[in-house]
C-alpha positions as CSV (number, residue, x, y, z in Angstrom):
1,M,-187.7,-62.7,-83.0
2,S,-188.0,-66.2,-81.7
3,G,-188.7,-69.0,-84.1
4,A,-185.1,-69.9,-84.8
5,G,-184.6,-73.6,-84.3
6,A,-188.3,-74.4,-84.4
7,P,-189.0,-78.0,-85.6
8,R,-190.7,-78.7,-88.9
9,L,-193.5,-81.0,-87.9
10,S,-195.3,-83.1,-90.5
11,V,-197.7,-85.7,-89.1
12,D,-200.9,-87.4,-90.2
13,G,-203.8,-86.4,-88.0
14,S,-206.4,-88.4,-90.0
15,G,-209.4,-89.3,-87.8
16,L,-208.5,-86.9,-85.0
17,R,-211.1,-84.6,-83.5
18,V,-209.6,-81.2,-82.8
19,T,-211.2,-78.3,-81.1
20,V,-209.8,-74.8,-81.6
21,V,-210.7,-72.5,-78.8
22,A,-210.1,-68.9,-79.8
23,A,-210.4,-65.6,-78.0
24,S,-212.2,-62.6,-79.6
25,W,-210.0,-59.6,-78.6
26,H,-207.8,-58.1,-81.3
27,T,-209.8,-59.3,-84.3
28,Q,-207.1,-58.9,-87.0
29,V,-204.6,-60.9,-85.0
30,M,-207.1,-63.5,-84.0
31,D,-208.3,-63.9,-87.6
32,G,-204.7,-64.6,-88.6
33,L,-204.1,-67.1,-85.8
34,L,-207.3,-68.9,-86.5
35,A,-206.6,-69.1,-90.3
36,G,-203.1,-70.4,-89.6
37,A,-204.5,-73.1,-87.3
38,R,-207.1,-74.1,-89.9
39,R,-204.4,-74.3,-92.6
40,A,-202.1,-76.5,-90.4
41,L,-205.0,-78.8,-89.4
42,A,-206.0,-79.3,-93.1
43,A,-202.4,-80.0,-94.0
44,A,-202.3,-82.7,-91.3
45,N,-205.4,-84.3,-92.7
46,V,-207.6,-83.4,-89.7
47,S,-211.1,-83.3,-91.0
48,H,-213.0,-83.1,-87.7
49,V,-212.4,-79.5,-86.6
50,S,-214.6,-77.4,-84.4
51,V,-214.1,-73.8,-83.4
52,V,-215.3,-72.3,-80.2
53,R,-215.0,-68.5,-79.8
54,V,-214.8,-67.0,-76.2
55,P,-214.5,-63.4,-75.2
56,G,-210.8,-63.3,-74.2
57,S,-207.7,-65.3,-73.3
58,F,-208.8,-65.6,-69.7
59,E,-211.7,-67.8,-70.8
60,L,-209.6,-70.2,-72.9
61,P,-209.0,-72.8,-70.1
62,V,-212.6,-73.4,-69.3
63,A,-213.4,-73.8,-73.1
64,A,-210.5,-76.2,-73.5
65,A,-211.7,-78.3,-70.5
66,R,-215.2,-78.5,-72.0
67,A,-213.8,-79.4,-75.4
68,V,-212.0,-82.3,-73.8
69,E,-215.2,-83.4,-72.0
70,H,-216.9,-83.5,-75.4
71,G,-214.3,-85.9,-76.9
72,A,-211.6,-83.7,-78.4
73,D,-208.4,-85.6,-79.1
74,A,-206.5,-82.3,-79.0
75,V,-207.2,-78.7,-78.4
76,V,-205.6,-75.6,-80.0
77,A,-205.9,-72.5,-77.8
78,L,-205.5,-69.2,-79.5
79,G,-205.4,-65.8,-77.9
80,V,-203.5,-62.6,-77.7
81,V,-202.7,-60.4,-74.7
82,I,-201.0,-57.1,-75.2
83,R,-199.2,-55.4,-72.4
84,G,-200.8,-52.2,-71.0
85,G,-200.1,-49.9,-68.2
86,T,-201.6,-52.1,-65.4
87,P,-200.8,-55.5,-64.0
88,H,-203.8,-57.0,-65.9
89,F,-201.4,-58.3,-68.5
90,E,-199.6,-60.5,-66.0
91,Y,-202.8,-61.8,-64.4
92,V,-204.4,-62.8,-67.7
93,C,-201.2,-64.4,-69.1
94,Q,-200.6,-66.4,-65.9
95,A,-204.2,-67.5,-65.7
96,A,-204.3,-68.6,-69.4
97,T,-201.0,-70.4,-69.2
98,S,-201.7,-72.2,-65.9
99,G,-205.2,-73.0,-66.8
100,L,-204.3,-74.5,-70.2
101,T,-201.4,-76.4,-68.7
102,D,-203.7,-77.8,-66.1
103,V,-206.3,-79.0,-68.6
104,S,-203.6,-80.8,-70.6
105,V,-201.8,-82.4,-67.7
106,R,-205.0,-83.4,-65.8
107,T,-206.7,-84.9,-68.8
108,G,-203.8,-86.2,-70.9
109,V,-205.2,-84.4,-73.9
110,P,-202.6,-82.2,-75.7
111,V,-203.3,-78.5,-75.8
112,G,-201.5,-76.5,-78.4
113,F,-200.5,-73.2,-76.9
114,G,-201.1,-70.3,-79.4
115,V,-201.6,-67.5,-76.9
116,L,-199.5,-64.5,-77.9
117,T,-198.1,-62.5,-75.0
118,C,-196.8,-59.3,-76.6
119,D,-195.5,-55.9,-75.5
120,D,-197.3,-54.1,-78.4
121,E,-199.7,-54.7,-81.3
122,Q,-196.8,-54.9,-83.8
123,Q,-195.3,-57.9,-82.1
124,A,-198.7,-59.6,-82.2
125,L,-199.1,-58.8,-85.9
126,D,-195.6,-60.2,-86.6
127,R,-196.7,-63.6,-85.1
128,A,-200.3,-63.8,-86.4
129,G,-199.6,-65.5,-89.7
130,L,-201.0,-62.6,-91.7
131,E,-199.5,-61.5,-95.0
132,G,-196.2,-59.8,-94.0
133,S,-196.0,-61.6,-90.6
134,R,-192.7,-63.3,-89.8
135,E,-194.3,-66.1,-87.9
136,D,-197.5,-68.1,-87.8
137,K,-198.2,-69.1,-84.2
138,G,-201.7,-70.3,-85.0
139,A,-200.3,-72.9,-87.4
140,E,-197.5,-73.8,-85.0
141,A,-199.9,-74.4,-82.1
142,A,-202.1,-76.6,-84.3
143,E,-199.1,-78.6,-85.6
144,A,-197.8,-79.1,-82.0
145,A,-201.1,-80.4,-80.7
146,V,-201.5,-82.9,-83.6
147,A,-197.9,-84.0,-83.4
148,T,-198.2,-84.6,-79.6
149,V,-201.3,-86.7,-80.0
150,V,-199.4,-88.8,-82.6
151,A,-196.3,-89.0,-80.3
152,L,-198.4,-90.1,-77.3
153,R,-199.9,-93.0,-79.2
154,D,-196.5,-94.7,-79.0
155,L,-196.4,-94.7,-75.2
């Protein structure tokens, strides 16, 4: 399992406006990711948090772009795509990754990437921040977004 060597981020996000854009597929996993992101944002003192739910991971980039247009200092994108028997997995993963990268680079607004791309449901559950999960990718994505905003202030 990845996660070894991950940094421990602790930053103060007081005053930041953060929008969490979250897909709706795989409810149990998404509930865990969203709860982890909320915990991390609260721990970073981010009090202006809005959540936008979209149908799936494919729709995350357009929601992230709209969040930036509406003044978000950072976006946390959460989703899960589980491999199936068709090329759909590759198309959705590529579209979400490229789209979210484009939003961040084009706008200069950090986008925390919390989109799980898993071979099976158990891998997703292990990363969802649920009781018994080994990782909390929702929290990690939120921490990364806030830490990047703070880091960019120094440029």
